[in-house]
C-alpha positions in Angstrom: 3.9 20.8 -8.0 4.6 21.3 -4.9 2.6 23.2 -2.0 4.3 26.7 -2.8 3.7 26.6 -6.6 -0.1 25.5 -6.0 -0.6 28.2 -3.1 0.4 31.0 -5.3 -2.1 29.9 -8.2 -5.0 29.6 -5.6 -7.5 32.9 -5.0 -7.5 34.4 -1.6 -10.7 32.7 -1.0 -9.2 29.3 -1.0 -6.1 30.7 0.9 -8.5 32.1 3.7 -9.9 28.8 4.1 -6.9 26.8 4.5 -5.5 29.5 6.7 -8.3 29.1 9.0 -8.1 25.4 9.0 -4.7 25.7 10.7 -5.5 28.7 12.8 -3.2 30.9 11.0 -2.6 34.3 12.5 -2.1 36.8 9.7 -4.0 39.0 7.3 -7.0 37.6 5.0 -6.3 40.5 2.5 -2.8 39.5 1.6 -2.2 36.9 -0.4 1.6 36.8 0.2 1.1 36.9 4.0 -1.6 34.1 4.0 0.8 32.0 1.8 3.9 32.5 3.9 1.8 31.9 7.1 0.2 28.7 5.5 3.6 27.4 4.7 5.3 28.0 7.8 2.8 25.9 9.7 2.1 23.1 7.2 5.7 22.6 7.3 5.7 21.9 11.1 6.1 18.3 11.8 3.8 18.5 14.7 0.8 19.8 12.4 1.2 17.7 10.0 1.3 14.6 12.3 -1.7 15.8 14.5 -4.0 15.8 11.3 -3.0 12.7 10.7 -3.7 11.4 13.8 -7.4 12.6 14.1 -8.1 10.7 10.9 -10.2 7.5 11.4 -12.2 5.8 8.6 -12.9 6.6 4.8 -10.6 9.9 5.3 -7.9 7.6 6.4 -8.3 5.3 3.4 -9.1 8.3 1.2 -5.5 9.7 2.2 -3.6 6.1 1.4 -5.1 5.9 -1.8 -3.1 9.3 -2.8 -0.2 9.2 -1.1 1.7 6.5 -3.0 0.2 7.4 -6.3 2.7 8.4 -8.9 -0.1 10.3 -11.3 -0.3 13.9 -11.0 -4.3 14.6 -11.3 -7.6 13.2 -10.7 -11.3 13.8 -12.0 -14.0 14.6 -9.5 -15.5 11.4 -10.0 -12.0 9.3 -9.5 -11.7 11.5 -6.2 -15.4 10.6 -5.1 -14.6 6.9 -5.7 -11.4 6.8 -3.5 -13.0 8.7 -1.0 -15.5 5.7 -0.4 -12.9 3.1 -0.5 -13.0 2.0 -4.3 -11.2 3.3 -7.6 -12.9 3.4 -10.9 -11.4 2.1 -13.8 -8.4 4.4 -15.4 -8.9 5.3 -19.2 -6.6 3.8 -21.7 -3.4 5.7 -21.2 -4.0 5.5 -17.1 -4.5 9.2 -16.7 -7.8 10.7 -15.4 -9.8 12.4 -18.3 -9.9 15.9 -18.3 -13.6 16.1 -20.2 -15.0 18.9 -18.8 -18.6 17.4 -19.1 -17.1 14.6 -16.6 -16.2 17.1 -13.6 -18.5 19.5 -14.1 -19.7 18.9 -10.5 -16.2 20.2 -9.4 -17.9 23.6 -9.2 -19.4 22.5 -5.9 -15.9 21.8 -4.6 -15.0 25.3 -5.0 -13.8 27.9 -2.4 -17.3 29.2 -2.1 -18.4 25.6 -1.1 -15.2 25.4 1.4 -16.7 28.6 2.7 -20.2 26.9 3.0 -18.7 23.9 4.5 -17.1 25.9 7.3 -20.4 27.3 8.4 -22.1 24.0 8.3 -19.4 22.6 10.4 -19.8 25.9 13.2 -23.7 24.8 13.3 -22.2 21.1 14.8 -24.9 21.3 17.5 -27.5 20.8 15.0 -25.8 18.2 13.1 -27.0 15.3 15.3 -30.6 16.3 14.4 -30.0 16.0 10.8 -30.0 12.5 8.9 -27.1 11.1 8.0 -25.3 12.1 4.8 -25.6 9.4 1.7 -22.4 8.2 0.0 -22.0 10.8 -2.2 -22.4 13.6 0.2 -19.8 11.7 2.5 -17.2 11.8 -0.7 -17.9 15.4 -1.3 -17.3 16.1 2.2 -14.1 14.5 2.4 -12.7 16.4 -0.6 -13.7 19.5 0.7 -11.8 18.9 4.1 -8.7 17.4 2.3 -9.1 21.1 0.0 -9.7 22.9 3.5 -6.0 21.1 4.5 -4.3 22.2 1.4 -3.9 18.3 0.2 -6.1 19.0 -2.8 -6.2 22.0 -5.5 -8.1 22.3 -8.3 -6.1 22.9 -11.6 -4.7 25.7 -12.9 -4.6 26.0 -17.0 -7.1 25.0 -19.5 -5.8 21.7 -19.3 -6.3 20.8 -15.9 -8.9 23.0 -14.6 -11.6 20.3 -13.8 -8.9 18.0 -12.3 -7.4 17.8 -8.9 -3.9 17.8 -7.9 -1.5 16.7 -4.6 1.2 18.7 -4.0 4.5 16.3 -4.0 5.7 17.9 -0.8 2.7 17.3 0.8 2.4 13.8 -0.3 6.1 13.2 1.2 5.0 14.5 4.5 1.5 13.1 5.1 3.6 9.8 4.5 6.3 10.4 6.9 3.6 11.3 9.6 1.6 7.8 9.2 4.5 6.2 9.1 5.2 7.7 12.4 1.8 6.8 13.7 1.7 3.3 12.8 5.3 2.5 13.5 4.0 3.5 17.4 1.8 0.2 17.3 4.5 -1.8 15.4 6.1 -4.6 17.5 9.2 -5.7 16.3 11.2 -9.2 16.9 14.6 -10.6 16.4 15.7 -12.5 13.5 13.6 -15.9 13.7 15.3 -19.4 13.5 13.9 -20.2 10.5 11.8 -18.0 7.6 11.1 -18.6 4.0 12.0 -16.6 1.3 11.0 -17.1 -2.0 13.2 -14.3 -4.0 13.3 -15.1 -8.0 11.5 -18.6 -7.5 8.3 -17.0 -9.2 10.2 -15.9 -12.1 12.0 -19.2 -12.4 9.0 -20.9 -12.0 7.4 -19.2 -15.0 10.4 -20.4 -17.2 9.7 -24.1 -15.9 6.0 -23.9 -16.9 6.8 -22.8 -20.3 9.1 -25.5 -20.7 6.2 -27.7 -19.0 3.9 -26.5 -21.8 6.8 -26.5 -24.6 7.4 -30.2 -24.0 4.0 -31.9 -23.1 0.3 -32.0 -25.3 -1.9 -30.2 -22.9 -5.5 -30.2 -23.6 -8.0 -27.8 -22.1 -11.8 -27.8 -21.2 -14.3 -26.3 -23.0 -14.0 -23.8 -20.6 -10.4 -23.3 -21.4 -8.9 -24.8 -18.0 -6.4 -27.2 -18.0 -7.1 -30.5 -16.3 -6.4 -32.0 -13.3 -3.9 -34.5 -14.2 -2.0 -31.6 -16.2 -2.3 -29.3 -13.3 -0.9 -31.8 -10.7 2.1 -32.7 -13.2 2.6 -28.9 -13.9 2.6 -28.2 -10.0 5.3 -31.2 -9.4 7.7 -28.7 -12.0 7.4 -25.7 -9.6 9.3 -24.8 -6.5 6.4 -24.4 -3.8 3.8 -26.9 -3.5 0.1 -26.2 -3.9 -3.0 -28.0 -3.9 -5.7 -27.7 -6.7 -8.7 -26.1 -4.9 -11.9 -27.8 -4.2 -14.9 -27.2 -6.5 -17.0 -27.0 -3.1 -15.7 -23.5 -1.9 -15.9 -20.2 -3.6 -13.2 -18.6 -5.6 -13.3 -15.3 -7.7 -11.9 -11.8 -8.2 -8.3 -12.6 -7.6 -7.4 -13.1 -11.6 -8.9 -14.6 -14.4 -8.0 -18.0 -13.6 -8.0 -17.9 -9.6 -11.4 -20.0 -9.8 -9.7 -23.3 -11.2 -6.0 -22.7 -9.8 -4.4 -22.6 -6.3 -3.1 -19.2 -5.5 0.9 -18.7 -6.6 0.0 -21.0 -9.8 -2.8 -18.9 -10.9 -1.3 -15.8 -10.4 2.2 -17.3 -12.5 -0.4 -18.6 -15.4 -2.0 -15.0 -15.7 1.0 -13.5 -16.1 2.4 -15.7 -18.6 -0.5 -15.7 -20.5 -0.8 -11.5 -19.8 2.4 -11.2 -21.3 1.8 -13.6 -24.2 4.1 -16.2 -23.6 1.4 -18.7 -24.0 -1.9 -19.3 -26.0 -5.0 -20.8 -25.1 -6.5 -22.5 -28.3 -9.8 -23.9 -28.4 -8.4 -27.1 -27.4 -5.1 -27.0 -26.4 -2.6 -24.7 -24.5 0.6 -24.0 -26.6 3.7 -22.0 -26.0 4.2 -19.0 -28.2 7.6 -17.8 -30.0 7.7 -15.4 -27.2 7.6 -17.8 -24.6 9.7 -20.4 -26.5 12.5 -17.7 -26.4 12.4 -18.3 -22.2 12.0 -21.8 -22.2 14.4 -22.3 -24.6 16.9 -19.6 -22.8 18.3 -19.3 -19.5 16.9 -15.7 -19.1 14.0 -15.5 -16.7 10.6 -12.8 -17.2 11.7 -9.7 -14.9 10.0 -10.2 -11.6 8.9 -6.4 -11.5 6.8 -7.3 -14.4 5.6 -9.9 -12.3 4.7 -7.6 -9.3 2.9 -5.4 -11.3 0.9 -8.2 -12.9 -0.3 -8.9 -9.5 -1.2 -5.3 -8.6 -3.3 -5.3 -11.9 -5.1 -8.4 -10.8 -5.9 -8.0 -7.5 -6.6 -4.1 -7.2 -9.8 -5.2 -8.4 -11.1 -6.4 -5.2 -8.8 -4.7 -3.1 -8.4 -0.9 -4.6 -5.7 0.1 -2.2 -3.6 -2.5 -2.7 -0.5 -0.5 -3.7 -0.9 1.6 -0.9 -1.0 -1.5 1.8 2.0 -3.2 -0.3 4.0 0.1 0.0 2.8 0.6 3.9 3.9 -3.4 4.7 7.5 -2.7 2.8 8.4 0.5 4.7 6.8 -1.1 8.2 9.1 -4.5 7.9 12.5 -3.4 7.3 13.1 -4.9 10.6 11.2 -8.5 11.3 7.6 -7.4 12.6 4.6 -9.2 13.7 1.9 -10.1 11.5 -0.7 -9.6 14.0 0.5 -5.5 14.5 0.7 -5.2 11.1 -2.7 -6.2 11.0 -3.9 -4.3 13.6 -2.2 -1.0 12.1 -3.3 -1.6 8.6 -6.8 -3.2 9.4 -8.7 0.3 8.8 -7.6 0.3 5.2 -8.3 -2.9 5.0 -11.9 -3.9 3.4 -13.7 -7.6 3.3 -14.7 -8.8 -0.2 -17.5 -11.2 0.1 -16.1 -14.6 2.0 -12.5 -12.9 2.7 -12.4 -11.3 6.1 -10.1 -8.6 6.8 -7.8 -10.8 7.9 -8.3 -13.0 5.2 -7.7 -10.1 2.7 -4.4 -8.7 4.4 -2.8 -12.2 4.9 -3.5 -14.3 2.6 -4.5 -11.9 -0.6 -1.4 -9.6 0.3 1.1 -10.7 2.7 1.2 -14.3 1.3 1.5 -12.8 -2.2 4.0 -10.6 -1.3 6.2 -13.6 0.0 5.5 -15.5 -2.9 6.6 -12.4 -5.0 10.0 -12.3 -3.2 8.8 -8.8 -1.4 8.4 -10.6 2.3 10.4 -13.4 4.0 8.1 -15.2 6.3 9.4 -16.3 9.5 8.2 -18.1 13.1 9.6 -17.1 16.3 10.5 -19.6 19.0 6.9 -18.9 20.4 5.2 -19.5 17.0 4.7 -15.6 16.3 4.6 -15.2 12.7 6.6 -12.5 11.5 7.8 -10.5 8.2 10.7 -8.3 6.7 11.1 -6.8 3.1 13.6 -8.5 0.9 16.0 -6.8 -0.9 14.1 -7.1 -3.7 11.1 -5.5 -2.0 13.1 -2.6 -0.9 14.3 -2.2 -4.5 9.8 -1.8 -5.5 9.7 0.2 -2.5 12.1 2.9 -3.6 11.2 2.7 -7.2 7.6 3.2 -6.2 6.8 1.1 -8.7 3.4 2.0 -11.0 0.7 -0.2 -11.9 
């Protein structure tokens, strides 16, 4: 639903809170006047841009975790996790739980709570003397702010009464306002003299790997890992050269075989295993009948399926991965410097153990998007790294590929 529809279902107290947040000049006793005043104010581009321009930290990450989602509802616990920069596991069907027992605290985010929040905010002079709020309170206040701005609404039916929704048109306006803010710091360059474009290579290499498994005896260690010799031989069949990771460094979190295989090959291996193209027997790696169909035929797996696999594998260490990927694709319609992209998106990126924010964005996101054929990666004559979205990446962007 859009904002106008959700405002019609909201009660007078909630409408009054939203109107006060936007300094609307209207009667608080007329629901129709409140709705019309809120709509006319929120639809002004400068108003939305002003709100977005003021956002920092957790609120900015929270907002980005919502605007690119295709799902329509969230439980309170899911919102709290997102407000703290994480994301709980989805249910089996990928939807938010509608169990009332999971969301009973939502009464705390009611219109009454919104009114109480305004009262506390007005007492700002005494706020500095109070102890810092804990994570749960911080998340709760973020949700309250988003409700006051008309960006989050409680469900209106019996089935959604314990869930929260974001108006679809508000998502679009927030995305446009954020893009304008980000583009103000983006550095665009001319086309570099040389660049890498790996479009379709990962899908083609998955077929090469399936043929390698089909045609060779591939023993596995007791841990279910290929031996170094077979890893080296399989890497020689692929289009992009990689080296086997050393045992001395840390490697975990980015896929089930990330600890043992190079980054790109690890994704390829996890993908063909996830799709059921290979089977890890107790001592041997074999190709399945499903995988043999690709190995024997001329077709290759769908690149979209590999992109979705990457999102699923990497969203654990990078909870807002989909938002980051969407922003990168939106901001790189022209050749943009990697450094400016990092400066823009750094507030949305969190380090992961020994991976710094730069490691996460460049090595785990930008480099993998290049391997996925989503980005071209080039270098200017002065040595500046630049990236640009490919036509394939544009397809993922317009399709708003779900996880």
